[in-house]
C-alpha positions in Angstrom: 30.5 -117.4 68.2 27.5 -117.3 65.9 25.8 -120.6 65.2 26.5 -120.5 61.5 30.2 -119.8 61.9 30.4 -122.4 64.6 28.7 -125.0 62.5 31.0 -124.3 59.5 34.0 -124.5 61.9 32.8 -127.9 63.0 32.2 -129.1 59.4 35.6 -127.9 58.3 37.2 -129.6 61.3 35.5 -132.9 60.5 36.7 -132.7 56.9 40.3 -132.0 57.9 40.3 -134.8 60.4 38.9 -137.3 57.8 41.3 -136.2 55.1 44.5 -136.5 57.1 47.6 -134.3 56.8 48.4 -135.0 53.2 44.9 -134.6 51.7 44.4 -132.5 48.6 42.7 -129.1 48.6 41.6 -126.6 46.0 44.1 -124.1 47.4 46.9 -124.2 44.9 50.1 -125.7 46.4 48.4 -126.6 49.7 47.8 -129.9 51.3 45.4 -130.1 54.2 48.3 -129.6 56.7 49.0 -126.3 55.0 45.4 -125.3 55.1 45.0 -126.0 58.8 48.3 -124.2 59.5 46.9 -121.2 57.7 43.7 -121.3 59.8 45.7 -121.6 63.1 48.1 -118.7 62.2 45.2 -116.5 61.0 43.4 -116.8 64.4 46.4 -117.1 66.7 49.2 -115.0 65.3 48.0 -111.5 64.5 51.7 -110.4 63.8 52.0 -113.0 61.1 48.4 -113.1 59.8 48.7 -109.6 58.5 50.8 -110.9 55.6 47.6 -112.7 54.3 46.5 -109.3 53.0 49.6 -107.1 53.1 52.0 -108.1 50.4 55.1 -106.6 52.1 54.5 -109.0 55.1 53.8 -112.1 53.0 57.2 -113.7 53.4 57.0 -113.4 57.2 53.5 -115.0 57.1 54.8 -117.8 54.9 57.7 -118.6 57.2 55.4 -118.7 60.3 52.9 -120.8 58.4 55.5 -123.3 57.2 56.9 -123.6 60.7 53.3 -124.2 62.1 52.6 -126.8 59.4 55.4 -129.0 60.9 53.6 -129.4 64.1 51.6 -132.6 64.6 48.6 -132.5 62.4 46.2 -133.8 65.0 47.4 -131.0 67.3 46.7 -128.4 64.7 43.2 -129.7 64.0 42.5 -129.7 67.7 43.7 -126.1 68.0 41.4 -125.0 65.2 38.5 -126.9 66.6 38.9 -125.2 70.0 38.6 -121.8 68.5 40.8 -118.7 68.7 43.0 -117.9 71.7 41.5 -115.8 74.4 43.2 -112.6 73.3 42.5 -113.1 69.6 40.6 -110.3 67.9 38.3 -113.0 66.5 36.8 -113.3 70.0 35.5 -109.7 69.8 31.7 -109.5 69.5 30.4 -109.9 66.0 33.8 -110.6 64.5 33.3 -114.3 64.2 30.2 -113.9 62.1 31.6 -111.1 60.0 35.1 -112.5 59.3 34.8 -116.3 59.6 31.6 -117.6 57.9 32.9 -117.1 54.4 36.4 -118.3 55.4 35.1 -121.6 56.9 32.6 -122.3 54.2 35.0 -121.8 51.4 37.8 -123.8 53.0 35.5 -126.6 53.9 34.6 -126.9 50.3 38.3 -126.6 49.4 38.8 -129.9 51.2 35.6 -131.6 50.2 35.5 -130.7 46.5 39.1 -131.7 46.0 37.9 -135.3 46.1 34.1 -135.0 45.5 32.7 -132.4 43.2 28.9 -132.7 43.8 27.5 -129.8 45.9 25.9 -130.7 49.2 22.6 -129.3 50.4 22.9 -126.0 52.2 20.4 -125.0 54.8 18.1 -122.0 54.0 19.6 -120.0 56.8 23.2 -120.6 55.6 22.1 -119.9 52.0 20.7 -116.5 53.0 23.8 -115.6 55.0 26.0 -116.5 52.0 23.8 -114.5 49.6 24.3 -111.4 51.8 28.0 -111.9 51.4 28.1 -112.3 47.6 29.1 -108.6 47.2 31.9 -109.1 49.8 33.1 -112.2 47.9 33.2 -110.1 44.7 35.4 -107.6 46.4 37.7 -110.2 48.0 38.4 -112.2 44.9 42.1 -112.4 44.1 41.4 -111.6 40.4 39.3 -108.8 39.2 37.5 -109.7 36.0 37.4 -107.0 33.3 33.6 -107.4 32.9 30.5 -106.4 34.8 28.8 -109.3 36.6 25.1 -110.1 37.1 25.0 -112.7 39.9 21.6 -114.5 39.9 20.0 -117.1 42.1 17.7 -119.7 40.7 14.8 -118.0 42.5 15.4 -114.9 40.4 17.1 -112.6 42.9 20.2 -111.0 41.6 22.9 -108.5 42.4 24.9 -106.6 39.8 28.6 -105.7 40.1 29.2 -102.9 37.6 32.7 -102.1 36.3 32.2 -98.9 34.3 30.7 -99.6 30.9 32.3 -103.0 30.6 30.1 -105.8 29.1 27.8 -107.8 31.4 28.2 -111.5 32.1 25.4 -113.3 34.0 26.5 -116.1 36.4 23.6 -118.1 37.9 23.8 -120.5 40.8 22.9 -121.1 44.4 24.5 -118.6 46.9 27.3 -120.9 48.0 28.2 -121.7 44.4 28.3 -118.0 43.5 30.6 -117.3 46.5 32.9 -120.1 45.5 33.0 -118.9 41.9 33.9 -115.4 42.9 36.7 -116.6 45.2 38.3 -118.5 42.4 36.9 -122.0 42.7 34.8 -121.7 39.6 36.1 -124.8 37.9 34.5 -126.9 40.7 31.2 -125.1 41.0 27.7 -125.7 39.7 27.1 -122.3 38.1 26.1 -121.4 34.5 27.8 -118.5 32.7 26.1 -116.5 30.0 27.1 -113.5 27.9 28.8 -112.3 24.8 31.6 -114.9 23.9 34.3 -112.2 24.1 33.1 -111.1 27.5 32.9 -114.7 28.8 36.4 -115.2 27.5 37.6 -112.1 29.4 36.0 -113.4 32.5 37.7 -116.8 32.1 41.1 -115.0 32.1 40.4 -113.8 35.7 38.2 -116.5 37.2 38.1 -120.2 36.3 34.9 -121.3 34.6 33.0 -124.5 35.5 34.5 -127.7 34.1 32.4 -129.1 31.3 
């Protein structure tokens, strides 16, 4: 596994262990036991994990995940810490870095920010890796805002996501904060949002804006 994905797996594992089975998360309706069950199913049950993305299979995925969540919590955390099973597609070369870095970073923050809002320092290497994935996060977001987005780092670098001729809203923050914002955790992020009030209001209908 890549060093960044491995480090985020270890960080997420530590947070899950510290929180215990009934800890809060930023994933609506999920306690920590549900989150780790999701992670174990995602890596170890390809037949069920497909329902994460394919709506027609979602009920099957939910049944498997609910059943998995009933296993001893410590066992689930240990399973996740150990990595994917030998025959999991997540063991293929390059898949861990491509598919897991965002997953682990976001879910680690789902656990951590459920109880502590303040962002933690991110290494320059991780920040650059997350910045490269900002366009991916924009595509993966569950809600598609009806505005164009200019996503800007404090150092001035930016990427623009155009949606036709729709008005432009500028969102500024560190790469990890932008990723979290795009994936629906905006209420608990340190980003600033600027634009025409009507456009900002339209954005707020799709993605939560930071808490004031």
